[in-house]
C-alpha positions in Angstrom: 0.0 0.0 0.0 1.4 3.4 -1.0 1.9 6.1 1.5 -0.5 9.1 0.8 2.3 11.6 1.6 4.1 12.8 -1.5 7.9 12.3 -1.7 8.5 16.1 -1.6 7.0 16.2 2.0 9.2 13.4 3.5 12.8 12.2 3.5 14.9 9.5 5.0 16.1 10.7 8.5 19.8 10.1 7.7 19.5 12.1 4.5 17.6 15.0 6.3 20.3 15.1 9.0 23.0 15.3 6.3 21.2 17.9 4.2 20.6 20.1 7.2 24.3 19.9 8.1 24.1 18.3 11.5 26.6 15.7 10.2 29.4 16.1 7.7 28.6 12.9 5.8 25.6 10.8 5.3 27.5 7.8 6.7 28.0 9.7 10.0 24.3 10.5 10.1 23.4 6.9 9.5 25.8 5.8 12.2 24.3 8.3 14.7 20.8 7.1 13.9 21.8 3.4 14.3 23.7 4.2 17.5 20.6 5.7 19.1 21.9 9.3 19.2 18.9 10.5 17.1 15.3 10.2 18.3 12.2 11.0 16.3 9.2 12.0 18.3 10.8 10.5 21.4 11.4 7.1 19.8 14.5 5.4 18.5 14.2 4.8 14.7 16.1 3.2 11.9 18.0 5.2 9.3 15.4 4.6 6.6 12.6 6.0 8.6 10.8 9.0 7.0 10.9 12.5 8.5 7.9 14.8 7.8 7.3 18.4 8.5 6.2 18.9 12.1 8.2 15.9 13.5 10.3 16.5 16.6 14.0 15.4 16.6 16.4 15.0 19.5 20.0 14.9 18.1 23.1 14.2 20.2 26.6 14.7 18.7 29.6 14.4 21.1 28.7 16.7 24.0 26.2 18.8 22.2 22.5 18.1 21.8 19.7 19.7 19.8 15.9 19.6 20.1 14.5 20.6 16.8 11.2 20.6 14.9 11.3 19.8 11.2 10.0 22.9 9.2 10.9 21.8 5.7 12.4 19.0 3.7 15.5 20.2 1.7 15.7 19.2 -2.0 19.5 19.1 -1.8 22.5 19.7 0.6 23.0 23.5 0.2 24.7 26.2 2.2 24.2 26.4 6.0 22.0 29.5 5.7 19.5 27.4 3.6 19.8 24.4 5.9 18.9 26.6 9.0 15.4 27.3 7.4 14.6 23.6 7.5 14.3 23.3 11.3 13.4 25.3 14.4 15.4 24.8 17.5 13.7 24.9 20.9 14.6 27.7 23.4 15.7 25.1 26.0 18.1 23.5 23.5 19.6 26.8 22.6 20.1 27.7 26.3 21.7 24.3 27.0 24.2 24.6 24.2 25.0 28.2 25.2 25.7 27.0 28.8 27.9 24.2 27.6 29.8 26.6 25.3 30.4 29.0 28.2 31.5 26.1 30.5 34.0 24.9 27.9 35.3 28.5 27.5 35.8 28.8 31.3 37.5 25.4 31.4 40.2 26.6 29.0 39.3 24.6 26.0 41.5 21.7 25.0 44.2 20.3 27.3 47.8 21.6 26.7 49.8 19.8 24.1 53.2 18.3 24.9 56.3 20.0 23.7 57.4 17.0 21.7 55.9 13.9 20.2 56.0 10.8 22.4 58.7 8.3 21.7 58.1 4.6 21.3 58.0 3.8 25.0 55.7 6.7 25.8 53.4 5.7 23.0 53.1 2.2 24.4 52.4 3.5 27.9 49.7 5.8 26.5 48.1 2.8 24.6 48.1 0.8 27.8 46.4 3.6 29.7 43.7 4.0 27.0 43.1 0.3 26.8 42.8 0.0 30.5 45.6 -2.6 31.1 
């Protein structure tokens, strides 16, 4: 049975996320959806699920998270200014991201870099630490 909604009013969730520039590649968008970092109307969905105008998305990428309402389905991946017209971010989401940005700024950003590259022994010690051995 065919869906009564025309193709111009819906798109795959991974393609919509890529076209609206939440992710740099469609593969990253698909991976995020499969990993449960994207929820559609409060539920976890598959990457092929259709997004329609009016749907609510919760997107998490690294430490940042967005709560957006779909306002349009883009025809193509265009500039960021075009992509911003395709969704509306909630006030709580904006405030949360601003607070996180301020917190990172106060923390001093990235940790200081070492003066030289680690030698073979130091690299092995770092790998042991990261692997938890």
